[in-house]
C-alpha positions in Angstrom: 135.4 70.6 17.1 138.8 68.8 16.7 140.5 71.6 18.6 138.5 71.0 21.9 140.1 68.9 24.5 137.3 67.0 25.7 139.4 65.2 28.5 140.2 68.6 29.8 136.5 69.6 30.0 135.8 66.7 32.2 137.3 68.4 35.1 135.0 71.4 34.9 132.1 71.4 37.5 128.9 73.1 37.3 129.3 76.3 39.6 125.8 77.2 39.7 123.3 74.4 39.8 120.1 76.4 40.2 121.1 78.5 37.2 121.6 75.4 35.3 118.2 74.1 36.4 116.7 77.5 35.2 118.4 77.2 32.0 117.2 73.6 31.2 113.9 74.7 32.2 113.6 77.7 29.8 114.9 75.4 27.0 112.1 72.9 28.0 109.7 75.9 27.6 111.0 76.4 24.2 110.1 72.7 23.4 106.8 73.1 24.5 106.3 76.2 22.4 107.6 74.4 19.2 106.2 70.9 19.6 102.9 69.8 20.1 103.5 66.4 21.4 103.9 64.8 25.0 107.1 65.8 26.5 108.7 65.4 29.9 111.5 67.2 31.6 113.8 64.8 33.5 115.5 66.7 36.2 116.7 63.7 38.1 120.6 64.1 38.2 121.3 60.8 40.2 124.3 59.3 38.4 124.0 62.2 35.9 125.7 65.3 35.1 122.9 66.5 33.1 119.1 66.6 32.6 117.0 65.5 29.6 114.0 66.7 27.7 112.1 63.6 26.6 109.7 64.0 23.4 107.4 61.2 22.4 106.1 60.7 19.0 104.2 57.9 17.1 105.5 55.6 14.2 104.8 58.4 11.6 106.7 60.9 13.4 103.4 62.5 14.6 102.3 63.9 18.0 101.0 62.0 20.8 99.0 63.0 23.9 100.8 60.6 26.1 103.6 58.1 26.4 101.3 55.0 25.7 100.5 56.1 22.3 104.3 56.7 21.3 106.6 54.7 19.4 109.7 56.8 19.8 111.3 58.8 22.3 113.8 61.4 21.4 116.0 62.4 24.4 117.8 65.7 24.4 120.6 65.5 27.0 121.9 68.7 28.4 125.2 68.7 30.4 125.9 70.6 33.6 129.7 70.3 32.9 129.9 72.2 29.6 128.0 73.8 26.9 127.1 70.7 25.2 124.1 68.7 24.5 123.3 65.3 22.7 120.3 63.6 21.1 119.5 59.8 21.6 116.5 58.0 20.0 114.9 55.2 21.6 112.1 52.8 20.1 109.5 51.1 22.0 109.7 47.3 21.6 107.2 45.4 23.6 106.7 48.2 26.0 110.4 48.6 26.6 112.4 51.6 25.4 115.6 50.4 23.5 118.4 52.7 22.3 118.4 52.7 18.6 121.6 53.8 16.4 119.3 55.0 13.7 119.8 58.5 12.6 117.0 60.4 11.3 116.7 63.6 9.2 113.4 65.2 10.1 112.1 68.7 10.5 111.9 67.6 14.2 115.6 67.5 14.5 116.2 70.7 12.6 114.1 72.5 15.1 115.7 70.8 18.2 119.1 71.8 16.9 118.0 75.4 16.1 116.6 75.7 19.8 119.9 74.3 21.2 122.1 76.5 19.1 120.0 79.6 20.0 120.3 78.6 23.8 124.1 78.7 23.4 124.7 75.1 23.2 126.8 72.9 20.7 126.0 69.2 19.9 128.5 66.8 21.4 130.2 64.9 18.7 128.2 61.7 18.5 131.3 59.7 17.5 132.9 60.4 20.9 130.0 59.8 23.0 131.0 56.1 23.7 134.6 56.5 23.7 136.2 55.7 27.0 137.9 58.5 28.8 141.1 58.7 30.6 141.0 57.9 34.5 137.4 58.6 34.9 135.1 55.7 36.3 131.2 55.5 36.7 129.8 56.2 40.0 127.4 53.3 39.9 129.6 50.3 39.0 133.1 51.8 39.3 133.9 50.9 35.4 135.8 53.0 33.1 133.5 55.7 32.0 132.8 57.0 28.4 132.1 60.6 27.5 128.5 60.3 27.6 128.6 58.9 31.1 130.8 61.7 32.2 129.2 64.7 30.6 125.4 63.5 30.5 124.4 60.3 32.4 125.4 56.8 33.6 121.8 55.9 33.2 120.0 56.4 30.0 
């Protein structure tokens, strides 16, 4: 993906928001078909250029029936600005969700990446997500924005 100019992609806008909502909903349905754990589709796009599918699992990477029983949250963000997605993992610490930089290799992630690939999406390079963009600022605080904030969400 070295040939992709991510700065140039920033100016692209979603031309058809209802079609984007439908696409994310269809991807969410694939998640529901493939994972028997509690999931939630977050369609709120306040301060966001994307939507997330949130999957909740226990300490042993097993299924849970509700958020209360979960230890991890896997958030799969889908951008409305491009054909990209990214995955973030949160761990529950004292009933608060904290982003973890731990990367996991697990059957769950193989299936996630396969679903996203079959949906025509590519994973945004994780090493670029926190990189500050040129001439872009967050809407919420007016601070320089990184690629995650521009393509996915200012609020994680």
